[in-house]
C-alpha positions in Angstrom: 0.0 0.0 0.0 1.6 3.3 -1.1 2.3 5.8 1.7 0.2 8.6 0.2 -3.0 6.6 0.4 -3.1 7.2 4.1 -3.5 10.9 3.4 -6.6 10.5 1.2 -10.0 11.3 2.7 -12.2 8.2 3.3 -15.0 9.5 1.1 -12.8 9.8 -2.0 -12.9 6.2 -2.9 -16.8 6.0 -3.2 -16.8 9.2 -5.2 -14.3 7.7 -7.6 -16.4 4.5 -7.9 -19.5 6.5 -8.7 -17.6 8.5 -11.3 -16.3 5.2 -12.9 -19.9 3.9 -13.1 -21.1 7.1 -14.8 -18.3 6.7 -17.3 -19.7 3.2 -18.2 -16.9 1.3 -16.4 -14.1 3.0 -18.4 -11.0 3.1 -16.4 -9.2 6.4 -15.9 -5.8 6.7 -17.2 -4.8 8.5 -14.0 -4.2 6.5 -10.9 -7.1 7.1 -8.4 -4.7 7.5 -5.5 -2.9 10.4 -7.3 -6.3 12.0 -7.9 -7.1 11.7 -4.3 -3.6 13.0 -3.3 -4.2 16.1 -5.6 -7.6 16.6 -4.0 -6.0 16.5 -0.5 -3.3 19.0 -1.6 -5.8 21.4 -3.1 -7.9 21.1 0.1 -4.8 21.9 2.2 -4.1 24.9 -0.1 -7.6 26.2 0.4 -7.3 25.8 4.1 -4.0 27.7 4.1 -5.6 30.5 2.1 -8.4 30.7 4.6 -5.9 30.6 7.5 -3.4 33.1 6.1 -4.8 34.7 3.0 -7.9 36.3 4.5 -6.1 37.7 7.5 -3.4 39.0 5.2 -6.0 40.8 3.0 -7.7 42.1 6.2 -4.3 43.5 7.4 -3.8 45.2 4.0 -7.2 46.8 4.1 -6.6 47.9 7.7 -3.3 49.5 6.7 -5.0 51.3 3.8 -7.8 52.6 6.0 -5.2 53.8 8.6 -3.2 55.6 5.9 -6.4 57.1 4.5 -7.4 58.4 7.9 -4.1 59.8 8.8 -2.6 61.0 5.5 -5.1 61.2 2.7 -8.1 62.7 4.5 -6.1 65.7 6.0 -4.6 66.4 2.6 -8.0 66.4 0.9 -9.3 68.7 3.6 -6.4 71.0 3.1 -7.0 71.0 -0.6 -10.7 71.8 -0.4 -10.4 74.3 2.4 -11.2 77.9 1.6 -8.3 80.3 1.5 -7.6 82.4 4.6 -9.0 85.9 4.6 -6.5 88.2 3.1 -5.9 91.8 4.3 -3.9 94.5 2.7 -2.5 97.1 5.0 0.2 99.8 4.9 2.5 100.3 7.8 4.8 103.3 8.6 8.5 102.8 8.7 10.6 105.2 10.8 14.2 104.1 10.9 14.9 101.6 8.0 14.3 102.1 4.3 11.0 100.6 3.1 12.9 98.3 0.8 14.9 96.9 3.7 11.8 96.3 5.8 10.1 94.6 2.8 13.1 92.3 2.4 13.0 91.5 6.2 9.3 90.8 6.2 9.2 88.6 3.0 10.4 85.4 4.7 7.4 85.7 7.1 5.0 85.5 4.2 3.3 82.1 4.1 3.3 80.1 0.9 -0.2 79.2 -0.3 -0.9 75.6 1.0 -3.5 74.9 -1.7 -3.0 75.1 -5.4 -6.3 76.9 -5.7 -4.9 79.7 -3.6 -2.4 80.8 -6.2 -4.5 84.0 -6.6 -3.8 84.6 -2.9 -0.1 85.4 -3.4 1.1 87.0 -0.1 3.7 89.7 -0.4 5.3 92.9 1.0 5.6 95.9 -1.2 7.9 98.9 -0.5 6.4 102.3 -1.0 7.9 104.5 -3.8 10.9 106.7 -3.0 10.1 109.4 -0.5 7.3 107.6 1.3 8.4 105.7 4.4 5.9 102.8 4.4 5.4 99.2 3.4 2.3 97.6 2.2 1.6 94.0 3.3 -0.8 91.6 1.7 -1.2 88.6 4.0 -3.6 86.6 6.1 -5.1 88.4 9.1 -2.9 86.4 11.6 0.3 87.7 10.0 -1.0 91.3 9.6 -1.5 91.4 13.4 2.2 90.5 13.9 3.6 93.0 11.4 3.8 96.1 13.7 5.8 94.2 16.3 8.0 92.7 13.6 8.7 96.2 12.2 9.4 97.6 15.6 11.8 94.7 16.4 13.6 95.2 13.1 14.0 98.9 13.6 15.3 98.5 17.2 17.8 95.9 16.1 19.0 97.3 12.7 18.4 101.0 13.2 19.7 101.5 16.7 20.9 105.1 16.0 17.5 106.1 14.6 15.2 108.1 16.8 11.5 107.7 16.2 9.4 110.8 15.7 
């Protein structure tokens, strides 16, 4: 008795006999024990897929949902968010040249976070020659900080200047 027949299910032999009867007693060219062994291997493969494949797919779906919740959703929210309110305001400059203050303030200007906000270019403009002022176009939060920034710049860089 071959060793692999011990691995075959008990109900395989009757199923093969019924199949042989349906085929009018014709004998198969394939050994019935190899058919049974193939069936056992396929069953083992299916069980392995159920045991490892389904949890693997579940883990992949969970990872995707986690990434969607932590990365994709905030990016989508940022993309569809309306632009911040923009304010244009002119500030007096006492000690420094308006061009110098504009250059010092420019790094504080935020970059638009959303491609749709390109019309909302934030910038600082120096007033024409003879006018000691800078015009700032920026979100409200930054406009509130500009007076203290200008005062800080003038106290650091224009120490010899006396404000009127």
